[in-house]
C-alpha positions in Angstrom: 0.0 0.0 0.0 2.8 2.4 0.9 4.6 1.6 -2.4 1.4 2.3 -4.3 0.9 5.7 -2.6 4.6 6.6 -3.2 4.2 5.8 -7.0 1.0 7.9 -7.1 2.6 10.9 -5.4 5.6 10.7 -7.8 3.3 10.6 -10.7 1.3 13.6 -9.5 4.6 15.6 -8.9 5.9 14.6 -12.4 2.8 15.8 -14.2 2.4 18.9 -12.1 6.0 20.0 -13.1 5.2 19.8 -16.8 4.9 23.3 -18.4 4.0 24.1 -21.9 6.7 26.3 -23.5 5.8 28.2 -26.6 8.9 28.8 -28.7 8.7 31.8 -31.1 10.3 30.5 -34.2 11.7 33.1 -36.7 9.6 33.8 -39.8 11.2 32.1 -42.7 10.8 33.5 -46.2 9.2 30.9 -48.4 11.0 30.0 -51.6 10.2 27.9 -54.6 11.9 24.5 -54.5 12.7 22.9 -57.9 13.6 19.2 -58.2 14.7 19.3 -61.8 17.0 16.3 -62.0 16.1 14.8 -65.4 17.6 11.4 -66.1 18.2 10.4 -69.7 18.1 6.7 -70.7 19.5 6.6 -74.2 18.0 3.1 -74.8 14.6 4.7 -74.6 12.9 6.7 -77.3 11.7 9.5 -75.0 13.1 11.3 -72.0 11.2 10.8 -68.8 10.8 14.5 -67.9 9.4 15.2 -64.4 9.9 18.6 -62.8 8.8 18.6 -59.1 7.8 21.9 -57.5 7.4 22.6 -53.8 7.4 25.6 -51.5 9.7 25.8 -48.5 7.9 25.9 -45.1 8.6 26.9 -41.5 10.5 24.8 -39.1 9.0 21.4 -38.3 6.7 21.5 -41.3 7.0 19.5 -44.5 7.5 21.3 -47.8 4.2 21.2 -49.7 3.7 20.8 -53.5 2.9 24.0 -55.3 1.4 24.9 -58.6 2.9 27.1 -61.3 1.3 29.3 -63.8 3.5 27.9 -66.5 6.5 25.5 -66.9 8.5 25.4 -70.2 11.7 23.7 -71.3 13.4 24.9 -74.5 16.6 23.5 -75.9 19.0 23.5 -78.8 22.7 24.0 -79.7 23.8 27.6 -79.1 26.0 29.6 -81.6 29.0 31.6 -80.7 26.7 34.6 -80.4 24.5 33.0 -77.7 21.6 32.3 -80.0 20.3 28.8 -80.9 20.8 27.2 -84.3 17.5 25.3 -84.0 15.3 25.5 -81.0 12.6 23.1 -79.7 10.0 23.7 -77.0 8.4 21.4 -74.4 5.3 22.7 -72.5 4.8 21.0 -69.2 1.5 20.6 -67.2 0.8 19.3 -63.7 0.5 15.5 -63.9 -2.1 15.2 -61.2 -3.9 18.1 -59.6 -2.1 19.2 -56.4 0.9 16.9 -57.0 3.3 19.7 -58.0 4.8 17.3 -60.6 5.1 18.7 -64.1 5.3 16.5 -67.3 5.2 17.2 -71.0 1.6 18.2 -72.0 1.1 16.6 -75.4 3.0 14.1 -77.6 4.7 16.9 -79.5 6.0 18.2 -76.1 8.0 15.0 -75.5 11.7 15.3 -75.7 13.3 12.6 -77.8 16.6 11.1 -76.6 17.9 11.3 -80.2 18.0 15.1 -79.8 19.8 14.9 -76.4 23.5 15.0 -77.1 26.7 16.8 -75.9 26.6 20.5 -76.6 22.8 20.8 -76.3 21.7 23.4 -73.8 18.4 23.1 -71.9 16.6 26.1 -70.4 13.8 25.7 -67.8 11.4 28.7 -67.4 8.8 28.7 -64.6 6.2 31.3 -63.7 5.2 30.9 -60.1 3.0 33.3 -58.1 3.7 36.1 -60.6 7.5 35.6 -60.5 9.6 34.3 -63.4 12.4 31.7 -62.8 15.1 30.7 -65.2 17.6 27.8 -65.1 20.2 26.8 -67.8 22.1 23.6 -68.0 24.1 21.6 -70.6 23.4 17.9 -71.2 25.9 15.8 -69.3 26.7 12.3 -70.7 28.3 9.5 -68.7 29.8 6.0 -69.1 28.2 2.7 -68.1 29.1 0.7 -65.0 31.5 -2.2 -65.9 30.9 -4.3 -62.9 29.0 -4.4 -59.6 29.8 -6.9 -56.9 29.6 -7.5 -53.2 32.7 -7.1 -51.1 33.5 -8.6 -47.7 35.0 -5.6 -45.9 33.4 -3.2 -43.5 34.1 0.4 -42.7 32.7 1.3 -39.3 30.1 -1.3 -38.5 30.1 -5.1 -38.8 26.6 -5.0 -40.2 27.6 -2.8 -43.1 27.4 -4.2 -46.7 30.2 -3.4 -49.1 29.4 -2.9 -52.8 32.3 -2.6 -55.2 31.6 -0.4 -58.3 33.8 -0.5 -61.4 33.6 1.8 -64.4 35.9 3.1 -67.1 36.4 6.9 -67.4 36.2 8.7 -70.7 39.8 10.0 -71.2 38.9 12.6 -73.9 37.7 15.2 -71.3 37.4 16.0 -67.6 34.4 14.1 -66.2 32.2 14.4 -63.2 29.9 11.7 -61.9 27.0 11.4 -59.5 26.3 7.9 -58.1 22.8 7.0 -56.8 22.8 4.1 -54.4 19.0 4.1 -53.7 17.1 5.5 -50.7 18.5 9.0 -51.2 22.1 7.9 -50.9 24.4 9.7 -53.3 28.1 10.1 -53.9 30.0 12.5 -56.2 33.2 11.5 -58.0 35.5 13.3 -60.4 38.2 11.8 -62.6 41.2 13.9 -61.6 43.3 10.9 -60.5 42.1 8.2 -63.0 41.4 10.0 -66.2 40.9 7.5 -69.0 41.4 4.5 -66.8 39.2 1.9 -65.2 38.4 2.7 -61.6 36.9 0.7 -58.7 35.7 2.0 -55.4 33.7 0.6 -52.4 30.5 1.9 -51.0 29.2 0.8 -47.6 25.5 0.6 -46.8 24.9 1.4 -43.2 22.0 -1.0 -42.8 22.5 -4.7 -43.3 21.1 -5.9 -46.6 19.5 -9.3 -46.4 20.1 -12.2 -48.7 18.0 -12.1 -51.9 17.6 -8.3 -51.8 18.4 -6.5 -55.0 20.6 -3.4 -55.0 20.4 -0.9 -57.8 23.2 1.5 -58.5 23.1 4.4 -61.0 25.9 6.4 -62.5 24.8 9.8 -63.7 26.8 12.4 -65.7 27.2 15.8 -64.2 28.5 19.2 -65.3 31.2 20.7 -63.1 28.6 23.2 -61.7 26.1 20.4 -60.8 29.0 18.4 -59.3 29.9 21.3 -57.0 26.3 21.8 -56.0 25.7 18.2 -55.1 29.1 18.0 -53.2 28.0 20.9 -51.0 24.5 19.6 -50.5 25.7 16.1 -49.5 28.2 17.6 -47.1 25.4 19.6 -45.3 22.6 17.1 -45.5 24.5 13.8 -45.0 21.7 12.3 -47.1 19.1 12.8 -44.4 15.7 13.0 -46.1 17.0 13.2 -49.6 19.0 15.9 -51.3 15.9 17.2 -53.1 13.4 16.7 -50.3 14.7 19.6 -48.1 17.3 21.6 -50.1 19.8 23.4 -47.9 19.0 27.1 -47.9 22.7 28.1 -47.9 23.4 26.0 -51.0 22.3 27.9 -54.1 21.5 26.0 -57.2 21.0 27.3 -60.8 17.4 28.4 -60.6 17.2 32.2 -60.5 14.4 34.8 -60.2 14.5 36.9 -63.4 11.3 38.8 -62.7 11.7 42.3 -64.3 15.0 41.7 -66.0 15.3 43.0 -69.5 18.5 41.1 -70.4 18.1 37.3 -70.1 21.9 36.9 -70.1 21.8 38.1 -66.5 20.4 34.7 -65.5 23.1 34.3 -62.8 21.7 37.2 -60.8 25.1 38.8 -60.0 23.4 42.0 -59.0 20.4 40.3 -57.3 22.0 37.8 -54.9 18.8 37.1 -52.9 16.5 36.4 -55.9 16.6 32.7 -56.5 14.8 29.4 -55.9 16.1 26.4 -54.1 17.1 23.2 -55.9 18.6 22.5 -59.3 17.8 21.8 -62.9 20.0 19.2 -64.6 19.8 17.0 -67.7 22.0 14.0 -67.3 22.6 10.6 -68.8 22.1 7.6 -66.6 23.2 4.0 -66.6 22.1 1.5 -64.0 23.3 -1.8 -62.7 21.7 -4.3 -60.3 23.1 -6.8 -57.9 21.2 -9.5 -56.0 22.8 -10.1 -52.6 23.6 -13.8 -52.2 
């Protein structure tokens, strides 16, 4: 009986000491978030274009899909004067109402992979809540994965799973790569120390992968600018939640607010450093390889 009374008194004291504390969080300026990573599979006839738009939110709240007044991609090979030899247009519309995912509107708006080649520049224009946004990127090709196998080493934890990736670099130019290891796990690699050579490296999954599970690894091409962007984002997010789920506000991508600008060549907003959206627009080639864990 005494023990029961003691527990009851402790419980009363515990709950009576609880106070509700209201924390005044700073008002955060909402920004447009653009997930514009377009992966090009050259074995397919058409490019799977999906531009995902969200709006940044306050602390502890998820970023919500948002709708744009217009989304347009145009592309071609520029001349020395900055104009395009031939230009093509792709008008995008929201795939499902309220999804914030924009896809080509009609059959003629589809981008054919035959037209996607080195030297082709892609420009994304978005009108969102009366503001105009602009992003420019060049198509980034890549090389296939030569081999994917399971290793036996561990890095920090005995339950880690080692995957060994082998690929051969294109020695004709400086190359940058982005590797996707599923579940929002990414790695950036440049060819500074293995240009034109076959290269192997190990990647360790933190969680133990069970026998029979299939691992999919993708190698994506990257421009130097996209490589630098992803390198900074990965350093700051450590892959928590996905690099495009909650873009880091201090890492600026290539999507700029050009509202009111007369000269489109000022797309980098040198004189307007605070006018930009979060996220990135990139058009990259992708190869994938799969491995079933024995």
